C-alpha positions as CSV (number, residue, x, y, z in Angstrom):
1,X,-7.5,26.2,25.8
2,X,-5.3,24.2,23.3
3,X,-3.6,22.5,25.8
4,X,-6.8,21.7,27.6
5,X,-8.5,20.4,24.2
6,X,-5.6,18.1,23.6
7,X,-5.7,16.6,27.0
8,X,-9.4,15.9,26.4
9,X,-8.5,14.3,23.0
10,X,-6.2,12.0,24.5
11,X,-8.6,11.0,27.4
12,X,-11.3,10.2,24.8
13,X,-9.2,8.4,22.7
14,X,-7.7,6.1,25.4
15,X,-11.0,5.2,26.6
16,X,-12.2,4.4,23.1
17,X,-9.0,2.4,21.9
18,X,-6.3,0.6,23.4
19,X,-3.8,3.1,25.2
20,X,-0.7,1.7,23.5
21,X,-2.2,2.2,20.3
22,X,-3.3,5.8,20.8
23,X,0.3,6.2,22.2
24,X,1.9,4.9,18.9
25,X,-0.4,7.1,16.6
26,X,0.9,10.3,18.9
27,X,3.8,9.9,17.3
28,X,2.6,11.5,14.3
29,X,3.5,14.7,16.0
30,X,7.0,14.2,15.4
31,X,6.3,14.0,11.9
32,X,3.9,17.2,11.8
33,X,7.1,19.0,13.5
34,X,9.5,17.8,10.9
35,X,7.4,18.8,8.1
36,X,6.7,22.3,9.6
37,X,10.4,22.8,10.2
38,X,10.9,22.1,6.5
39,X,8.2,24.3,4.8
40,X,7.6,27.3,7.5
41,X,11.1,27.7,9.0
42,X,13.2,26.3,5.6
43,X,15.3,24.2,7.8
44,X,17.6,21.8,6.1
45,X,18.0,18.1,7.5
46,X,20.2,15.3,7.0
47,X,19.2,12.4,4.8
48,X,19.1,10.3,8.2
49,X,16.4,12.5,9.3
50,X,14.1,11.8,6.2
51,X,15.0,8.3,6.7
52,X,13.8,8.4,10.3
53,X,10.3,10.3,9.4
54,X,9.6,7.6,6.7
55,X,10.1,4.9,9.1
56,X,7.8,6.5,11.8
57,X,5.3,7.0,9.0
58,X,5.5,3.4,7.6
59,X,5.3,2.0,11.2
60,X,2.0,4.2,11.8
61,X,0.7,3.1,8.4
62,X,1.2,-0.6,9.4
63,X,-0.3,0.1,12.7
64,X,-3.5,1.6,11.4
65,X,-4.1,-1.1,8.8
66,X,-3.6,-3.9,11.0
């Protein structure tokens, strides 16, 4: 059911907005997975992982603001 809801969400988003923009905003999923791994699973990460997540978030913010 969640997969179906996700697919419907993607389809609706692509019809309402530019597909490239929707796909780029979909990259926030990576950051959510990173945050969950830290807080839920108590995983440790390298500094480069934090830098990469920060770059992804900065890129998404630039995209949303522009």
